[in-house]
Legacy VTK file of the C-alpha trace (Angstrom):
# vtk DataFile Version 3.0
C-alpha trace
ASCII
DATASET POLYDATA
POINTS 315 float
-9.699 109.642 -46.144
-11.757 107.925 -48.794
-10.871 104.996 -50.979
-12.612 103.264 -53.861
-16.136 104.481 -54.640
-15.853 107.126 -51.914
-15.624 104.606 -49.073
-13.995 105.639 -45.814
-10.746 103.790 -45.174
-10.507 101.847 -41.921
-7.803 100.155 -39.868
-8.140 97.477 -37.201
-5.735 97.180 -34.288
-5.773 93.631 -32.955
-5.344 90.632 -35.232
-7.062 88.138 -32.933
-10.528 86.615 -33.313
-12.500 89.833 -32.929
-10.293 91.906 -35.203
-10.210 89.226 -37.894
-13.956 88.694 -37.843
-14.497 92.461 -38.071
-12.132 92.673 -41.042
-14.075 90.000 -42.913
-17.389 91.692 -42.112
-16.113 95.001 -43.474
-14.863 93.387 -46.659
-17.973 91.244 -47.239
-20.788 93.424 -46.000
-19.925 97.105 -45.927
-20.782 99.480 -48.743
-19.236 102.531 -47.059
-16.011 101.205 -45.472
-12.799 99.934 -47.044
-10.105 97.967 -45.233
-6.827 99.884 -45.260
-4.714 98.098 -42.641
-4.682 95.233 -40.149
-2.423 95.794 -37.147
-1.037 93.218 -34.721
1.975 92.425 -32.593
2.360 88.732 -33.469
3.886 88.426 -36.951
2.651 84.839 -37.310
-0.942 85.444 -36.181
-3.687 83.988 -38.348
-5.331 87.403 -38.550
-2.312 89.053 -40.163
-1.782 86.099 -42.468
-5.402 86.150 -43.576
-5.308 89.911 -44.115
-2.232 89.529 -46.303
-3.958 86.858 -48.395
-6.918 89.196 -48.835
-4.690 92.016 -50.056
-4.916 94.166 -46.925
-1.821 96.057 -45.765
-0.505 94.615 -42.492
1.980 95.454 -39.781
3.121 93.506 -36.732
4.535 96.690 -35.215
1.484 97.612 -33.145
0.266 101.206 -32.983
3.706 102.545 -33.885
3.725 100.332 -36.969
0.318 101.657 -37.969
1.400 105.296 -37.681
4.466 104.520 -39.807
2.418 103.082 -42.686
2.032 105.289 -45.789
-1.688 104.471 -45.652
-2.104 105.968 -42.169
-2.752 109.522 -43.324
-5.722 108.406 -45.403
-7.392 106.320 -42.693
-10.589 107.825 -41.275
-11.710 105.217 -38.720
-9.621 103.005 -36.455
-11.148 100.056 -34.606
-9.322 98.859 -31.490
-9.846 95.170 -30.715
-6.992 94.693 -28.251
-7.328 95.162 -24.476
-8.495 97.859 -22.083
-4.955 98.645 -20.964
-3.523 98.816 -24.479
-6.377 100.976 -25.719
-5.506 103.840 -23.409
-2.112 104.155 -25.097
-3.556 103.650 -28.565
-6.210 106.298 -28.063
-3.714 108.976 -27.044
-1.794 108.478 -30.260
-4.859 108.204 -32.495
-6.517 111.303 -31.059
-3.308 113.261 -31.601
-3.636 112.356 -35.281
-7.331 113.244 -35.420
-8.656 109.739 -36.031
-12.178 108.543 -35.285
-11.799 105.680 -32.808
-14.213 102.821 -32.181
-13.196 100.912 -29.065
-14.121 97.232 -28.760
-12.331 96.882 -25.405
-13.840 97.630 -21.973
-11.586 100.692 -21.554
-14.599 103.048 -21.716
-12.601 106.201 -22.438
-15.347 107.484 -24.689
-19.112 107.245 -24.193
-20.853 103.893 -24.391
-22.705 103.187 -27.598
-25.336 100.535 -28.242
-26.473 101.084 -31.850
-30.166 100.310 -31.322
-30.369 102.592 -28.280
-28.214 105.738 -28.454
-26.111 105.843 -31.611
-27.967 108.844 -33.018
-26.824 111.022 -30.103
-23.077 110.389 -30.427
-22.116 111.540 -33.908
-19.619 114.141 -32.666
-17.705 111.895 -30.253
-14.161 111.005 -31.360
-13.943 107.816 -29.279
-16.917 105.492 -29.030
-16.898 102.511 -26.673
-18.797 99.366 -27.660
-19.338 98.369 -24.002
-19.054 94.553 -23.928
-20.649 91.580 -25.654
-23.017 91.185 -22.703
-23.846 94.869 -22.835
-24.594 94.824 -26.553
-26.918 91.855 -26.089
-28.783 92.961 -22.969
-28.844 96.752 -22.726
-31.399 97.033 -25.559
-33.774 94.991 -23.392
-33.246 97.224 -20.347
-33.771 100.281 -22.533
-36.976 98.774 -23.934
-38.446 98.265 -20.468
-37.218 101.706 -19.396
-39.055 103.298 -22.329
-42.338 102.091 -20.811
-41.680 102.263 -17.067
-38.782 103.517 -14.900
-36.351 100.672 -14.152
-35.064 100.675 -10.588
-32.742 97.704 -10.994
-31.380 95.867 -14.020
-29.366 92.650 -13.734
-27.902 90.682 -16.625
-26.259 87.284 -16.803
-24.237 86.567 -19.944
-23.289 82.927 -20.513
-20.742 82.285 -23.260
-18.871 79.246 -24.476
-15.504 78.957 -22.795
-13.953 78.330 -26.205
-15.158 81.740 -27.397
-13.441 83.570 -24.525
-9.941 84.397 -25.681
-7.079 85.818 -23.620
-8.380 89.369 -24.022
-11.789 88.471 -22.591
-10.262 86.487 -19.737
-7.857 89.297 -18.852
-10.705 91.812 -18.713
-13.341 90.006 -16.615
-13.434 92.736 -13.959
-13.628 95.454 -16.596
-16.409 93.473 -18.298
-18.637 93.404 -15.229
-17.940 97.008 -14.246
-18.324 98.447 -17.740
-21.514 96.496 -18.422
-23.073 97.493 -15.094
-22.325 101.168 -15.707
-23.776 101.005 -19.214
-26.948 99.303 -17.946
-27.443 102.502 -15.982
-26.188 105.211 -18.337
-27.492 103.729 -21.608
-30.185 101.295 -20.502
-31.743 103.742 -18.067
-31.705 101.620 -14.904
-31.097 103.329 -11.594
-28.802 100.473 -10.581
-27.173 97.875 -12.805
-25.394 94.589 -12.191
-23.622 92.272 -14.627
-22.460 88.666 -14.341
-20.508 86.660 -16.921
-20.314 82.868 -17.035
-17.738 80.972 -19.109
-19.441 77.682 -19.907
-17.029 74.773 -20.598
-19.722 72.512 -22.079
-18.882 70.380 -25.118
-20.027 70.864 -27.759
-19.850 74.629 -27.090
-23.158 76.374 -26.419
-24.507 79.451 -28.183
-24.347 82.680 -26.165
-27.299 82.972 -23.789
-28.335 86.099 -21.891
-30.840 86.619 -19.103
-32.083 90.112 -18.297
-34.051 90.922 -15.137
-35.592 94.373 -14.671
-37.487 95.668 -11.654
-39.765 98.480 -12.756
-42.831 100.413 -11.654
-46.284 99.032 -12.409
-47.136 99.384 -16.088
-49.154 97.712 -18.838
-47.434 94.334 -19.457
-48.545 94.348 -23.089
-46.725 97.631 -23.694
-43.553 96.253 -22.113
-43.649 93.122 -24.275
-44.292 95.209 -27.398
-41.350 97.480 -26.597
-39.052 94.485 -26.096
-40.141 92.807 -29.330
-39.617 96.054 -31.249
-36.125 96.414 -29.836
-35.277 92.799 -30.663
-36.197 93.497 -34.290
-33.977 96.607 -34.300
-30.977 94.606 -33.077
-31.702 91.824 -35.571
-31.228 94.376 -38.357
-27.467 94.208 -37.739
-27.192 90.946 -35.734
-29.427 88.416 -37.552
-28.716 85.691 -34.970
-30.136 87.747 -32.088
-33.466 86.419 -30.816
-35.752 85.833 -27.868
-35.314 82.321 -26.536
-38.783 82.224 -24.962
-41.677 84.511 -24.126
-41.026 87.518 -21.920
-41.994 86.807 -18.317
-43.623 89.522 -16.204
-44.701 89.076 -12.608
-45.816 91.329 -9.779
-43.504 91.348 -6.781
-43.708 92.942 -3.371
-47.321 93.693 -2.645
-47.996 93.613 1.074
-44.461 92.251 1.587
-42.109 94.537 -0.382
-39.022 92.928 -1.874
-35.867 94.066 -0.087
-32.933 94.999 -2.343
-29.741 94.730 -0.286
-27.553 96.342 -2.963
-29.700 99.470 -2.768
-30.788 99.165 0.874
-34.428 99.707 0.027
-37.666 97.830 -0.556
-39.444 97.407 -3.864
-42.976 96.789 -5.051
-43.750 96.600 -8.739
-43.007 94.380 -11.744
-40.185 91.954 -12.455
-39.566 91.625 -16.185
-37.396 88.704 -17.304
-36.102 88.400 -20.855
-34.224 85.378 -22.195
-32.037 85.738 -25.267
-29.609 83.827 -27.395
-27.129 85.169 -29.909
-25.930 82.971 -32.753
-22.913 84.124 -34.732
-23.000 84.651 -38.487
-20.006 82.364 -39.047
-17.981 84.841 -41.108
-14.729 83.884 -39.365
-15.766 82.614 -35.961
-17.897 79.532 -35.201
-21.617 80.153 -34.908
-21.603 79.503 -31.157
-19.386 82.581 -30.660
-22.313 84.980 -30.743
-20.648 86.993 -27.995
-17.869 87.973 -30.388
-20.157 88.314 -33.404
-22.438 90.826 -31.683
-19.432 93.011 -30.827
-18.087 93.099 -34.371
-21.572 93.552 -35.843
-22.324 96.443 -33.490
-18.959 98.059 -34.223
-19.573 97.803 -37.966
-23.070 99.248 -37.589
-21.662 102.141 -35.546
-18.943 102.962 -38.079
-21.334 102.829 -41.000
-23.785 105.139 -39.234
-20.980 107.622 -38.566
-19.966 107.595 -42.219
-23.533 108.148 -43.317
-23.851 111.088 -40.917
-20.607 112.565 -42.236
-21.857 112.239 -45.797
-25.098 114.048 -44.953
-23.188 116.817 -43.163
-20.901 117.251 -46.161
LINES 1 316
315 0 1 2 3 4 5 6 7 8 9 10 11 12 13 14 15 16 17 18 19 20 21 22 23 24 25 26 27 28 29 30 31 32 33 34 35 36 37 38 39 40 41 42 43 44 45 46 47 48 49 50 51 52 53 54 55 56 57 58 59 60 61 62 63 64 65 66 67 68 69 70 71 72 73 74 75 76 77 78 79 80 81 82 83 84 85 86 87 88 89 90 91 92 93 94 95 96 97 98 99 100 101 102 103 104 105 106 107 108 109 110 111 112 113 114 115 116 117 118 119 120 121 122 123 124 125 126 127 128 129 130 131 132 133 134 135 136 137 138 139 140 141 142 143 144 145 146 147 148 149 150 151 152 153 154 155 156 157 158 159 160 161 162 163 164 165 166 167 168 169 170 171 172 173 174 175 176 177 178 179 180 181 182 183 184 185 186 187 188 189 190 191 192 193 194 195 196 197 198 199 200 201 202 203 204 205 206 207 208 209 210 211 212 213 214 215 216 217 218 219 220 221 222 223 224 225 226 227 228 229 230 231 232 233 234 235 236 237 238 239 240 241 242 243 244 245 246 247 248 249 250 251 252 253 254 255 256 257 258 259 260 261 262 263 264 265 266 267 268 269 270 271 272 273 274 275 276 277 278 279 280 281 282 283 284 285 286 287 288 289 290 291 292 293 294 295 296 297 298 299 300 301 302 303 304 305 306 307 308 309 310 311 312 313 314
């Protein structure tokens, strides 16, 4: 399953914006992965055309076309950048052939992975789910607060340019909010999570912006800020355009008049931690305002490379 210079061969299912950007990242940036195949269902898609120009094997026959390729046997990692519904079918076939799957849809068949938070605990999982763009951007912040003080409630609002939301994103809005909320809890460490996505039609298109609110027990504000800044730096290692938009805001809430949380039917007294982020894309294939797509492909690449490195150590 290795190609030139011992690199692991990879295939991408989905020749749209996300799949094409991921392909270019692998070819430009990765020292451990090699593109083996680009898979689509539209024979005239720009992604397949670009892959052909770059010398990558292509098929417009979907998952069945991929399995039929001579290269399929030597492929070690398959990225799925299609849709939640399609991924369920793809995964059944890929698992039957023993492939490592990295899922960029909200299908959430496998465990959620956010590279800066829990990647080191998932090396033996055969299907890894990249949550959502909002999850990749915001869950590190929830996890940072949770590392200092228990988080009762985490709420995120992801605002993305309407132009960066393709048909796959629009078809999976419900899955986006549900998957992100679950991952805020299971990966970020919040007792209860909530996610909201906003498609902003502004012209010119705006860079992805994310707001993260955490309600946590009383703790040293300086330690919370330090934990957040450390986590931001960890994400920046694989998403250079990820940054705090302004200083972290921390305020005491409740006091003699506890804050009532209707979603949890309980009162709360403690700290409200608000973090404001923006994510600028690297511009490899997508425009720089499409940070929501860039953070997904960057996180998927980081996950695959970490898996390969772990395999190499084990060998």
